[in-house]
C-alpha positions as CSV (number, residue, x, y, z in Angstrom):
1,M,-18.6,-35.6,68.0
2,M,-22.7,-35.5,68.5
3,L,-22.5,-32.3,70.0
4,A,-20.2,-30.1,67.3
5,S,-22.7,-32.3,64.9
6,I,-26.0,-30.9,66.4
7,Y,-24.3,-27.0,66.2
8,Y,-23.3,-27.1,62.9
9,L,-26.9,-27.8,62.0
10,G,-28.1,-25.1,64.5
11,V,-26.1,-22.7,62.6
12,T,-26.5,-23.4,59.3
13,L,-30.6,-23.9,59.6
14,L,-30.1,-20.1,62.2
15,L,-27.9,-18.8,58.9
16,F,-30.2,-20.4,56.3
17,A,-33.6,-18.9,58.3
18,I,-31.9,-15.4,58.4
19,F,-31.4,-15.8,54.2
20,A,-34.8,-16.3,54.4
21,W,-36.4,-13.1,55.6
22,I,-33.8,-10.9,54.1
23,V,-35.0,-11.8,50.5
24,A,-38.9,-12.2,51.8
25,R,-37.8,-8.8,53.3
26,T,-36.5,-7.6,50.3
27,Y,-39.1,-8.8,47.9
28,S,-42.4,-7.9,49.7
29,S,-44.5,-6.2,48.0
30,R,-44.3,-3.4,50.7
31,N,-41.1,-2.6,50.7
32,R,-40.5,-3.0,47.0
33,E,-41.7,0.1,46.0
34,R,-39.3,1.6,48.8
35,G,-36.6,-0.3,47.6
36,E,-36.3,0.8,44.2
37,L,-36.6,4.8,44.6
38,P,-33.1,5.2,45.1
39,K,-32.7,3.9,41.7
40,Y,-34.9,6.8,39.8
41,R,-33.6,9.2,42.0
42,M,-29.7,8.7,41.0
43,L,-31.3,9.2,37.3
44,D,-33.0,12.8,38.7
45,E,-30.8,15.9,37.9
46,D,-30.9,18.1,41.2
47,E,-29.6,21.3,38.9
48,P,-28.1,21.9,35.5
49,A,-24.3,20.7,34.9
50,A,-22.9,24.0,34.0
51,T,-23.6,25.5,38.1
52,A,-22.9,22.1,39.6
53,T,-18.9,22.7,39.2
54,H,-19.1,26.6,41.5
55,D,-19.8,24.4,44.0
56,M,-16.8,22.3,43.5
57,P,-13.1,23.2,45.4
58,A,-10.8,24.3,42.6
59,S,-9.0,20.9,43.3
60,H,-12.0,19.6,41.4
61,H,-12.3,21.3,38.7
62,R,-11.2,20.5,35.1
């Protein structure tokens, strides 16, 4: 019974440490700019909408 409690505590602390590392890495100033870049890149238009339909297969035209 004591071994199971120690194992449970160790797994819990390990998972908490992994979670804290992910949060720290996500919100660090070095990675913040790189993490938000795709958000702004999605809003940029690559090409006008009129020419975008020419590249689609015929089954996807409206």
